[in-house]
N, C-alpha and C positions, 0 to 999 in steps of 0.2 A: 904511713898509710900510702897505699898505691892502688890504683884502679886501672882497668883496661876494658876495651870494647873488642869483642871477637866478631869479625865479619866472616861470612856474609849473613849470619843469622842475627846479628846485633845483640848477642849475649853480653851481659855486663857483669864484671867481677870486681869486688873490692876486698882488700886484705888490710887489716889493721894489726900492727905489731906493737906491743908494749914491752920493750926490753927491760924497763925498770921493774915491772912486775912479772916478767917472763910469761906473758900470755899473748895469744893471738886470736883474732876473730876474722871470719870471712863470710861474705854473702855473695850470692850470684842469682841473676835472673837469666835463665836459659831459654832461648827460642821464644822471645816475647811475641805476643799477639798471634800465636799459632796454637794448634791443638796440643802440641808438645810442650807448651809453656810450663816452666817449673821454677820455683824459688827455693834456694838452698841457704842454710845458715849453719855455721860450724864454729866451734871455739876449742881451744886447747891450751895446754901448758907446755912451754918451751923448757926442756930439761937442761939444755946447754947451748951456748952460742959463742961465737968468736967474732969480734969486730975487727975488720982489717982497714 
């Protein structure tokens, strides 16, 4: 899992990878406390990955 904060709008993004089940989920809060505020959620299946 990793998260980051995008300045100057203080948008916050989180990504969760589950390599044991080959899945990922993400969420984002974009432009909080503004008229453009938006919440996004997404999930998917990882078809292949290589660990280095």
